[in-house]
TIRO-2110 file (N, C-alpha, C; in Angstrom, 1 decimal):
// TIRO-2110
73.0, 76.4, 98.0, N, 1, A
72.5, 76.5, 99.4, CA, 1, A
72.7, 77.8, 100.0, C, 1, A
73.9, 78.4, 99.8, N, 2, A
74.2, 79.8, 100.4, CA, 2, A
73.3, 80.8, 99.7, C, 2, A
73.1, 80.7, 98.4, N, 3, A
72.2, 81.6, 97.7, CA, 3, A
70.8, 81.6, 98.2, C, 3, A
70.3, 80.4, 98.5, N, 4, A
69.0, 80.2, 99.0, CA, 4, A
68.9, 80.8, 100.4, C, 4, A
69.9, 80.6, 101.3, N, 5, A
69.9, 81.3, 102.6, CA, 5, A
69.9, 82.8, 102.5, C, 5, A
70.7, 83.3, 101.6, N, 6, A
70.8, 84.7, 101.4, CA, 6, A
69.4, 85.2, 100.9, C, 6, A
68.9, 84.5, 99.9, N, 7, A
67.6, 84.9, 99.4, CA, 7, A
66.5, 84.9, 100.5, C, 7, A
66.5, 83.9, 101.3, N, 8, A
65.5, 83.8, 102.4, CA, 8, A
65.7, 84.9, 103.4, C, 8, A
66.9, 85.2, 103.7, N, 9, A
67.2, 86.3, 104.7, CA, 9, A
66.8, 87.7, 104.1, C, 9, A
67.0, 87.9, 102.8, N, 10, A
66.6, 89.1, 102.1, CA, 10, A
65.0, 89.2, 102.1, C, 10, A
64.4, 88.1, 101.8, N, 11, A
62.9, 88.1, 101.8, CA, 11, A
62.4, 88.4, 103.2, C, 11, A
63.0, 87.8, 104.2, N, 12, A
62.5, 88.1, 105.6, CA, 12, A
62.7, 89.5, 105.9, C, 12, A
63.8, 90.1, 105.5, N, 13, A
64.1, 91.5, 105.7, CA, 13, A
63.0, 92.4, 105.0, C, 13, A
62.7, 92.1, 103.8, N, 14, A
61.7, 92.8, 103.0, CA, 14, A
60.3, 92.7, 103.7, C, 14, A
60.0, 91.6, 104.2, N, 15, A
58.7, 91.4, 104.8, CA, 15, A
58.7, 92.2, 106.1, C, 15, A
59.8, 92.2, 106.9, N, 16, A
59.8, 92.9, 108.1, CA, 16, A
59.7, 94.4, 107.8, C, 16, A
60.4, 94.9, 106.8, N, 17, A
60.4, 96.3, 106.4, CA, 17, A
59.0, 96.7, 106.0, C, 17, A
58.3, 95.9, 105.2, N, 18, A
57.0, 96.2, 104.7, CA, 18, A
56.0, 96.2, 105.8, C, 18, A
56.2, 95.3, 106.8, N, 19, A
55.3, 95.3, 107.9, CA, 19, A
55.4, 96.5, 108.8, C, 19, A
56.5, 97.2, 108.8, N, 20, A
56.7, 98.4, 109.6, CA, 20, A
56.5, 99.7, 108.8, C, 20, A
56.1, 99.6, 107.5, N, 21, A
55.9, 100.7, 106.7, CA, 21, A
54.8, 101.6, 107.1, C, 21, A
54.9, 102.9, 106.9, N, 22, A
53.8, 103.8, 107.2, CA, 22, A
52.6, 103.5, 106.4, C, 22, A
51.4, 103.5, 107.1, N, 23, A
50.2, 103.1, 106.5, CA, 23, A
49.1, 104.1, 106.8, C, 23, A
48.3, 104.5, 105.9, N, 24, A
47.2, 105.5, 106.1, CA, 24, A
45.9, 104.9, 105.7, C, 24, A
44.9, 104.9, 106.5, N, 25, A
43.6, 104.4, 106.2, CA, 25, A
42.5, 105.4, 106.7, C, 25, A
41.3, 105.1, 106.3, N, 26, A
40.1, 105.9, 106.7, CA, 26, A
38.9, 105.0, 106.9, C, 26, A
38.3, 105.1, 108.1, N, 27, A
37.0, 104.4, 108.3, CA, 27, A
35.9, 104.9, 107.4, C, 27, A
36.1, 106.1, 106.9, N, 28, A
35.0, 106.8, 106.1, CA, 28, A
35.2, 106.7, 104.6, C, 28, A
36.4, 106.6, 104.1, N, 29, A
36.6, 106.5, 102.7, CA, 29, A
37.6, 105.3, 102.4, C, 29, A
37.1, 104.4, 101.7, N, 30, A
37.9, 103.2, 101.4, CA, 30, A
38.8, 103.4, 100.2, C, 30, A
40.1, 103.0, 100.3, N, 31, A
41.0, 103.1, 99.2, CA, 31, A
40.4, 102.4, 98.0, C, 31, A
40.5, 103.1, 96.9, N, 32, A
39.9, 102.6, 95.6, CA, 32, A
38.4, 102.8, 95.5, C, 32, A
37.8, 103.3, 96.6, N, 33, A
36.3, 103.4, 96.6, CA, 33, A
35.9, 104.8, 96.1, C, 33, A
34.6, 105.0, 96.2, N, 34, A
33.9, 106.2, 95.8, CA, 34, A
33.7, 107.1, 97.0, C, 34, A
34.0, 108.3, 97.0, N, 35, A
33.8, 109.2, 98.1, CA, 35, A
32.3, 109.6, 98.3, C, 35, A
31.8, 109.4, 99.5, N, 36, A
30.4, 109.6, 99.8, CA, 36, A
30.1, 111.1, 99.8, C, 36, A
28.8, 111.5, 99.6, N, 37, A
28.4, 112.9, 99.6, CA, 37, A
28.7, 113.7, 100.8, C, 37, A
28.8, 113.0, 102.0, N, 38, A
29.1, 113.7, 103.2, CA, 38, A
30.5, 114.4, 103.2, C, 38, A
31.4, 113.9, 102.4, N, 39, A
32.7, 114.4, 102.3, CA, 39, A
33.0, 115.3, 101.0, C, 39, A
31.9, 115.5, 100.3, N, 40, A
31.9, 116.3, 99.0, CA, 40, A
31.7, 117.8, 99.4, C, 40, A
32.3, 118.6, 98.6, N, 41, A
32.2, 120.1, 98.8, CA, 41, A
30.8, 120.6, 98.7, C, 41, A
30.5, 121.7, 99.4, N, 42, A
29.2, 122.3, 99.4, CA, 42, A
29.4, 123.7, 98.7, C, 42, A
29.2, 123.7, 97.4, N, 43, A
29.3, 124.9, 96.6, CA, 43, A
29.7, 124.5, 95.2, C, 43, A
29.8, 125.5, 94.3, N, 44, A
30.2, 125.3, 92.9, CA, 44, A
29.3, 124.2, 92.2, C, 44, A
28.0, 124.1, 92.7, N, 45, A
27.1, 123.2, 92.1, CA, 45, A
27.1, 121.8, 92.8, C, 45, A
28.0, 121.6, 93.8, N, 46, A
28.1, 120.4, 94.5, CA, 46, A
27.3, 120.6, 95.8, C, 46, A
26.6, 119.5, 96.3, N, 47, A
25.7, 119.7, 97.4, CA, 47, A
26.1, 118.7, 98.5, C, 47, A
27.4, 118.5, 98.7, N, 48, A
27.8, 117.7, 99.8, CA, 48, A
27.8, 118.4, 101.1, C, 48, A
28.3, 117.7, 102.2, N, 49, A
28.3, 118.3, 103.5, CA, 49, A
29.7, 118.9, 103.8, C, 49, A
30.7, 118.6, 103.0, N, 50, A
32.0, 119.2, 103.1, CA, 50, A
32.7, 118.9, 104.5, C, 50, A
32.5, 117.6, 105.0, N, 51, A
33.0, 117.2, 106.2, CA, 51, A
34.3, 116.4, 105.9, C, 51, A
35.4, 116.7, 106.6, N, 52, A
36.6, 116.0, 106.3, CA, 52, A
36.5, 114.6, 107.0, C, 52, A
37.0, 113.6, 106.3, N, 53, A
36.9, 112.2, 106.8, CA, 53, A
37.8, 111.9, 107.9, C, 53, A
37.5, 110.9, 108.7, N, 54, A
38.4, 110.5, 109.8, CA, 54, A
39.6, 109.8, 109.1, C, 54, A
40.8, 109.9, 109.6, N, 55, A
42.0, 109.2, 109.1, CA, 55, A
42.7, 108.6, 110.2, C, 55, A
43.4, 107.5, 109.9, N, 56, A
44.2, 106.8, 110.9, CA, 56, A
45.5, 106.4, 110.2, C, 56, A
46.6, 106.3, 111.0, N, 57, A
47.9, 105.9, 110.5, CA, 57, A
48.7, 105.1, 111.5, C, 57, A
49.6, 104.3, 111.0, N, 58, A
50.5, 103.6, 111.9, CA, 58, A
51.8, 103.3, 111.1, C, 58, A
52.8, 102.8, 111.8, N, 59, A
54.1, 102.4, 111.2, CA, 59, A
55.0, 103.6, 110.9, C, 59, A
54.9, 104.6, 111.7, N, 60, A
55.9, 105.8, 111.5, CA, 60, A
57.3, 105.3, 111.7, C, 60, A
58.2, 105.7, 110.9, N, 61, A
59.6, 105.3, 111.1, CA, 61, A
60.3, 106.1, 112.3, C, 61, A
61.3, 105.5, 112.7, N, 62, A
62.1, 106.1, 113.8, CA, 62, A
62.6, 107.5, 113.3, C, 62, A
62.6, 108.4, 114.2, N, 63, A
63.0, 109.8, 113.9, CA, 63, A
61.8, 110.7, 113.5, C, 63, A
60.6, 110.2, 113.4, N, 64, A
59.4, 111.0, 113.1, CA, 64, A
59.2, 112.0, 114.2, C, 64, A
59.2, 113.3, 113.8, N, 65, A
58.9, 114.3, 114.8, CA, 65, A
57.6, 115.0, 114.6, C, 65, A
57.0, 114.8, 113.4, N, 66, A
55.6, 115.3, 113.1, CA, 66, A
55.1, 114.7, 111.9, C, 66, A
53.9, 115.0, 111.5, N, 67, A
53.3, 114.5, 110.3, CA, 67, A
52.7, 115.6, 109.5, C, 67, A
52.5, 115.4, 108.2, N, 68, A
51.8, 116.3, 107.3, CA, 68, A
50.8, 115.6, 106.5, C, 68, A
49.7, 116.2, 106.2, N, 69, A
48.6, 115.6, 105.4, CA, 69, A
48.3, 116.5, 104.3, C, 69, A
48.1, 115.9, 103.1, N, 70, A
47.7, 116.6, 101.9, CA, 70, A
46.7, 115.8, 101.1, C, 70, A
45.7, 116.5, 100.6, N, 71, A
44.7, 115.8, 99.7, CA, 71, A
44.7, 116.6, 98.4, C, 71, A
44.9, 115.8, 97.3, N, 72, A
45.2, 116.4, 96.0, CA, 72, A
44.4, 115.7, 94.9, C, 72, A
43.9, 116.5, 94.0, N, 73, A
43.2, 115.9, 92.8, CA, 73, A
44.0, 116.3, 91.6, C, 73, A
44.8, 115.3, 91.0, N, 74, A
45.6, 115.6, 89.8, CA, 74, A
44.7, 115.7, 88.5, C, 74, A
43.4, 115.4, 88.6, N, 75, A
42.6, 115.4, 87.4, CA, 75, A
41.9, 116.7, 87.2, C, 75, A
42.0, 117.6, 88.1, N, 76, A
41.3, 118.9, 88.0, CA, 76, A
41.8, 119.6, 86.8, C, 76, A
40.9, 120.3, 86.0, N, 77, A
41.2, 121.0, 84.8, CA, 77, A
41.9, 122.3, 85.0, C, 77, A
43.0, 122.3, 85.7, N, 78, A
43.7, 123.6, 86.0, CA, 78, A
45.1, 123.6, 85.4, C, 78, A
45.6, 122.5, 85.0, N, 79, A
47.0, 122.5, 84.5, CA, 79, A
48.0, 122.1, 85.6, C, 79, A
47.5, 122.2, 86.9, N, 80, A
48.3, 121.9, 88.0, CA, 80, A
47.6, 121.1, 89.1, C, 80, A
46.4, 120.6, 88.8, N, 81, A
45.7, 119.8, 89.8, CA, 81, A
45.0, 120.8, 90.8, C, 81, A
44.5, 120.2, 91.9, N, 82, A
43.8, 121.0, 92.8, CA, 82, A
44.0, 120.4, 94.2, C, 82, A
44.5, 121.3, 95.2, N, 83, A
44.7, 120.9, 96.5, CA, 83, A
43.5, 121.1, 97.4, C, 83, A
43.0, 120.1, 98.1, N, 84, A
41.8, 120.1, 98.8, CA, 84, A
42.0, 120.2, 100.3, C, 84, A
43.2, 119.8, 100.8, N, 85, A
43.5, 119.9, 102.3, CA, 85, A
45.0, 119.8, 102.5, C, 85, A
45.4, 120.7, 103.3, N, 86, A
46.9, 120.8, 103.7, CA, 86, A
47.0, 121.0, 105.2, C, 86, A
47.5, 120.0, 105.9, N, 87, A
47.7, 120.2, 107.3, CA, 87, A
49.1, 119.6, 107.6, C, 87, A
49.9, 120.4, 108.5, N, 88, A
51.2, 120.0, 108.8, CA, 88, A
51.5, 120.4, 110.3, C, 88, A
52.7, 120.0, 110.8, N, 89, A
53.0, 120.1, 112.2, CA, 89, A
52.1, 119.4, 113.1, C, 89, A
51.6, 118.3, 112.6, N, 90, A
50.8, 117.3, 113.4, CA, 90, A
51.7, 116.6, 114.3, C, 90, A
51.6, 116.7, 115.6, N, 91, A
52.5, 116.1, 116.6, CA, 91, A
52.8, 114.6, 116.3, C, 91, A
54.0, 114.2, 116.6, N, 92, A
54.4, 112.8, 116.3, CA, 92, A
53.6, 111.8, 117.2, C, 92, A
53.0, 112.2, 118.3, N, 93, A
52.3, 111.3, 119.1, CA, 93, A
50.8, 111.1, 118.7, C, 93, A
50.4, 111.8, 117.6, N, 94, A
49.1, 111.7, 117.0, CA, 94, A
49.1, 110.6, 116.0, C, 94, A
48.1, 109.8, 116.0, N, 95, A
48.0, 108.7, 114.9, CA, 95, A
46.6, 108.7, 114.3, C, 95, A
45.8, 109.7, 114.5, N, 96, A
44.5, 109.8, 113.8, CA, 96, A
43.9, 111.2, 113.9, C, 96, A
43.1, 111.5, 112.9, N, 97, A
42.3, 112.7, 112.9, CA, 97, A
40.8, 112.3, 112.9, C, 97, A
40.0, 112.9, 113.8, N, 98, A
38.6, 112.6, 113.8, CA, 98, A
37.9, 113.2, 112.6, C, 98, A
36.7, 112.7, 112.3, N, 99, A
35.9, 113.3, 111.3, CA, 99, A
35.7, 114.7, 111.6, C, 99, A
35.8, 115.6, 110.7, N, 100, A
35.5, 117.0, 110.9, CA, 100, A
36.8, 117.8, 111.3, C, 100, A
37.9, 117.2, 111.4, N, 101, A
39.2, 117.9, 111.8, CA, 101, A
39.6, 119.0, 110.9, C, 101, A
39.1, 118.9, 109.6, N, 102, A
39.4, 119.9, 108.6, CA, 102, A
38.6, 121.2, 108.7, C, 102, A
37.7, 121.2, 109.7, N, 103, A
36.8, 122.5, 109.9, CA, 103, A
37.5, 123.3, 111.0, C, 103, A
38.1, 124.4, 110.7, N, 104, A
38.9, 125.2, 111.6, CA, 104, A
38.0, 125.6, 112.8, C, 104, A
36.8, 125.9, 112.6, N, 105, A
35.9, 126.3, 113.7, CA, 105, A
35.5, 125.2, 114.7, C, 105, A
35.6, 123.9, 114.2, N, 106, A
35.2, 122.8, 115.1, CA, 106, A
36.3, 122.5, 116.2, C, 106, A
37.5, 122.9, 116.0, N, 107, A
38.5, 122.7, 117.0, CA, 107, A
38.9, 121.2, 117.2, C, 107, A
38.8, 120.4, 116.1, N, 108, A
39.1, 119.0, 116.2, CA, 108, A
40.5, 118.6, 115.8, C, 108, A
41.2, 119.6, 115.2, N, 109, A
42.6, 119.3, 114.7, CA, 109, A
43.5, 119.2, 115.9, C, 109, A
44.6, 118.5, 115.9, N, 110, A
45.5, 118.3, 117.0, CA, 110, A
46.1, 119.7, 117.4, C, 110, A
46.3, 119.9, 118.6, N, 111, A
46.9, 121.1, 119.1, CA, 111, A
48.3, 121.3, 118.4, C, 111, A
48.6, 122.4, 117.9, N, 112, A
49.8, 122.7, 117.2, CA, 112, A
49.8, 122.5, 115.7, C, 112, A
48.9, 121.7, 115.2, N, 113, A
48.8, 121.5, 113.8, CA, 113, A
48.4, 122.7, 113.1, C, 113, A
48.9, 122.9, 111.9, N, 114, A
48.6, 124.1, 111.0, CA, 114, A
47.9, 123.6, 109.8, C, 114, A
46.8, 124.3, 109.5, N, 115, A
46.1, 124.0, 108.3, CA, 115, A
46.3, 125.2, 107.4, C, 115, A
46.9, 125.0, 106.2, N, 116, A
47.2, 126.1, 105.3, CA, 116, A
46.2, 126.1, 104.1, C, 116, A
46.4, 127.1, 103.3, N, 117, A
45.6, 127.4, 102.2, CA, 117, A
45.4, 126.3, 101.2, C, 117, A
44.2, 126.0, 100.8, N, 118, A
43.9, 125.1, 99.8, CA, 118, A
43.7, 125.8, 98.5, C, 118, A
43.4, 125.2, 97.4, N, 119, A
43.1, 125.9, 96.1, CA, 119, A
41.7, 126.5, 96.2, C, 119, A
41.0, 126.3, 97.2, N, 120, A
39.7, 127.1, 97.4, CA, 120, A
40.1, 128.5, 97.9, C, 120, A
41.4, 128.7, 98.3, N, 121, A
41.8, 130.0, 98.8, CA, 121, A
41.8, 130.2, 100.3, C, 121, A
41.4, 129.2, 101.0, N, 122, A
41.3, 129.3, 102.5, CA, 122, A
41.9, 128.0, 103.1, C, 122, A
42.3, 128.1, 104.4, N, 123, A
42.7, 126.9, 105.0, CA, 123, A
41.6, 125.9, 105.4, C, 123, A
41.9, 124.7, 105.7, N, 124, A
40.9, 123.7, 106.1, CA, 124, A
40.5, 122.8, 104.9, C, 124, A
39.7, 121.8, 105.2, N, 125, A
39.3, 120.8, 104.2, CA, 125, A
38.2, 121.4, 103.3, C, 125, A
38.4, 121.1, 102.0, N, 126, A
37.4, 121.4, 101.0, CA, 126, A
37.2, 120.1, 100.2, C, 126, A
36.1, 119.6, 100.2, N, 127, A
35.8, 118.3, 99.6, CA, 127, A
35.8, 118.3, 98.0, C, 127, A
35.7, 117.1, 97.4, N, 128, A
35.7, 117.0, 96.0, CA, 128, A
34.5, 117.7, 95.4, C, 128, A
34.7, 118.3, 94.2, N, 129, A
33.7, 118.9, 93.4, CA, 129, A
34.2, 119.1, 92.0, C, 129, A
34.3, 117.9, 91.3, N, 130, A
34.8, 118.0, 89.9, CA, 130, A
33.7, 118.6, 89.0, C, 130, A
34.1, 119.1, 87.8, N, 131, A
33.2, 119.7, 86.9, CA, 131, A
32.1, 118.6, 86.5, C, 131, A
30.9, 119.0, 86.4, N, 132, A
29.8, 118.2, 85.9, CA, 132, A
30.2, 117.5, 84.6, C, 132, A
30.1, 116.2, 84.5, N, 133, A
30.3, 115.5, 83.2, CA, 133, A
31.8, 115.1, 83.0, C, 133, A
32.7, 115.5, 83.9, N, 134, A
34.1, 115.0, 83.8, CA, 134, A
34.0, 113.5, 84.2, C, 134, A
35.0, 112.7, 83.8, N, 135, A
35.1, 111.4, 84.3, CA, 135, A
35.5, 111.5, 85.8, C, 135, A
35.2, 110.5, 86.6, N, 136, A
35.5, 110.6, 88.0, CA, 136, A
37.0, 111.0, 88.2, C, 136, A
37.1, 111.9, 89.2, N, 137, A
38.5, 112.4, 89.5, CA, 137, A
39.1, 111.5, 90.6, C, 137, A
40.4, 111.5, 90.7, N, 138, A
41.1, 110.7, 91.7, CA, 138, A
41.6, 111.6, 92.8, C, 138, A
41.3, 111.3, 94.0, N, 139, A
41.7, 112.1, 95.2, CA, 139, A
42.7, 111.3, 96.0, C, 139, A
43.9, 111.9, 96.1, N, 140, A
45.1, 111.3, 96.7, CA, 140, A
45.2, 111.8, 98.2, C, 140, A
45.0, 110.9, 99.1, N, 141, A
45.1, 111.3, 100.5, CA, 141, A
46.5, 110.8, 100.9, C, 141, A
47.4, 111.8, 101.2, N, 142, A
48.8, 111.5, 101.5, CA, 142, A
49.2, 112.0, 102.9, C, 142, A
49.9, 111.1, 103.5, N, 143, A
50.4, 111.4, 104.9, CA, 143, A
52.0, 111.3, 104.8, C, 143, A
52.6, 112.2, 105.4, N, 144, A
54.1, 112.3, 105.4, CA, 144, A
54.6, 112.2, 106.8, C, 144, A
55.5, 111.3, 107.1, N, 145, A
56.3, 111.3, 108.3, CA, 145, A
57.4, 112.3, 108.2, C, 145, A
57.6, 113.2, 109.1, N, 146, A
58.5, 114.4, 108.9, CA, 146, A
59.5, 114.3, 110.0, C, 146, A
60.8, 114.7, 109.6, N, 147, A
61.9, 114.7, 110.6, CA, 147, A
62.1, 116.0, 111.4, C, 147, A
61.1, 116.8, 111.4, N, 148, A
61.2, 118.1, 112.2, CA, 148, A
59.8, 118.3, 112.8, C, 148, A
59.8, 118.9, 114.0, N, 149, A
58.5, 119.1, 114.6, CA, 149, A
57.7, 120.3, 114.0, C, 149, A
58.5, 121.3, 113.5, N, 150, A
57.9, 122.4, 112.8, CA, 150, A
58.4, 122.5, 111.4, C, 150, A
57.5, 122.4, 110.4, N, 151, A
58.0, 122.4, 109.0, CA, 151, A
58.4, 123.7, 108.5, C, 151, A
57.8, 124.8, 109.1, N, 152, A
58.3, 126.1, 108.7, CA, 152, A
57.2, 127.0, 108.1, C, 152, A
56.4, 126.6, 107.1, N, 153, A
55.4, 127.4, 106.6, CA, 153, A
54.3, 127.9, 107.6, C, 153, A
53.6, 128.9, 107.2, N, 154, A
52.5, 129.4, 108.1, CA, 154, A
51.2, 129.0, 107.4, C, 154, A
50.1, 129.4, 108.1, N, 155, A
48.7, 129.1, 107.6, CA, 155, A
48.4, 129.7, 106.2, C, 155, A
49.1, 130.7, 105.8, N, 156, A
48.9, 131.4, 104.5, CA, 156, A
49.7, 130.8, 103.4, C, 156, A
50.5, 129.7, 103.7, N, 157, A
51.3, 129.1, 102.7, CA, 157, A
50.5, 128.3, 101.7, C, 157, A
51.0, 128.3, 100.5, N, 158, A
50.3, 127.5, 99.4, CA, 158, A
50.7, 126.1, 99.6, C, 158, A
49.9, 125.2, 99.0, N, 159, A
50.3, 123.7, 99.1, CA, 159, A
51.6, 123.5, 98.4, C, 159, A
51.9, 124.2, 97.3, N, 160, A
53.2, 124.0, 96.6, CA, 160, A
54.4, 124.3, 97.6, C, 160, A
54.2, 125.4, 98.4, N, 161, A
55.3, 125.8, 99.3, CA, 161, A
55.4, 124.7, 100.4, C, 161, A
54.3, 124.2, 100.9, N, 162, A
54.4, 123.2, 101.9, CA, 162, A
55.0, 121.9, 101.3, C, 162, A
54.6, 121.6, 100.1, N, 163, A
55.2, 120.4, 99.4, CA, 163, A
56.7, 120.6, 99.2, C, 163, A
57.2, 121.8, 98.9, N, 164, A
58.6, 122.1, 98.7, CA, 164, A
59.3, 121.8, 100.0, C, 164, A
58.8, 122.2, 101.1, N, 165, A
59.4, 122.0, 102.4, CA, 165, A
59.4, 120.5, 102.8, C, 165, A
58.3, 119.8, 102.4, N, 166, A
58.2, 118.4, 102.7, CA, 166, A
59.3, 117.6, 101.9, C, 166, A
59.6, 118.1, 100.8, N, 167, A
60.6, 117.4, 99.9, CA, 167, A
61.9, 117.2, 100.7, C, 167, A
62.3, 118.1, 101.6, N, 168, A
63.5, 118.1, 102.3, CA, 168, A
63.4, 117.4, 103.7, C, 168, A
62.2, 117.1, 104.1, N, 169, A
62.0, 116.6, 105.5, CA, 169, A
61.2, 115.4, 105.6, C, 169, A
60.9, 114.7, 104.5, N, 170, A
60.0, 113.5, 104.6, CA, 170, A
60.9, 112.3, 104.8, C, 170, A
60.5, 111.5, 105.8, N, 171, A
61.1, 110.2, 106.1, CA, 171, A
60.3, 109.1, 105.5, C, 171, A
59.0, 109.2, 105.4, N, 172, A
58.2, 108.2, 104.8, CA, 172, A
56.9, 108.8, 104.3, C, 172, A
56.2, 108.2, 103.4, N, 173, A
54.9, 108.7, 102.8, CA, 173, A
54.0, 107.5, 102.7, C, 173, A
52.7, 107.7, 103.1, N, 174, A
51.7, 106.7, 102.8, CA, 174, A
50.6, 107.4, 102.1, C, 174, A
49.9, 106.6, 101.3, N, 175, A
48.9, 107.3, 100.4, CA, 175, A
47.8, 106.3, 100.1, C, 175, A
46.5, 106.8, 99.9, N, 176, A
45.5, 106.0, 99.3, CA, 176, A
44.7, 106.9, 98.4, C, 176, A
44.0, 106.3, 97.4, N, 177, A
43.3, 107.1, 96.4, CA, 177, A
41.9, 106.6, 96.4, C, 177, A
40.9, 107.6, 96.3, N, 178, A
39.5, 107.3, 96.2, CA, 178, A
39.0, 108.2, 95.0, C, 178, A
37.8, 108.0, 94.5, N, 179, A
37.3, 108.7, 93.4, CA, 179, A
36.0, 109.4, 93.7, C, 179, A
35.7, 110.4, 92.9, N, 180, A
34.4, 111.0, 92.9, CA, 180, A
34.1, 111.7, 91.6, C, 180, A
32.9, 111.6, 91.1, N, 181, A
32.5, 112.2, 89.8, CA, 181, A
31.0, 112.6, 89.9, C, 181, A
30.6, 113.5, 89.0, N, 182, A
29.2, 113.9, 89.0, CA, 182, A
28.8, 114.2, 87.6, C, 182, A
END
């Protein structure tokens, strides 16, 4: 009887914890789905519109002072994958990014947020564009709840340097994966 009560209490705790977990979604790209051409890179033989998708999140843990967002393709034939979008110092009171926030000229990113260098060599969003004939690549959209309002790197920082700093300041992480191939 006692084991059953303890087991039920533990199960209730796990459900409560799971319900309050950080969650990342997009009205534009479905988890496990295929990325539409609107969000695909325009260049290197790809003919997308290179628009960053809208993103929404909820369930940030207590102590969250900012967020960071990274989009990564581990399937890129580089030996180290490919970083498509890096944004950090997103204020803690923000819970979504509108479509096009990855375009620095559009001014849709939250005030104070920093977009740093991608593997395209510039800050901002750069959509998928895997090599012709490769199997579909997996694009990881990752959101980090961070325990500091300013992560430290600047807009010229590499994704690896931003990731290094996130290693020491992440409270929670949410992720979804979508694919694209050509």
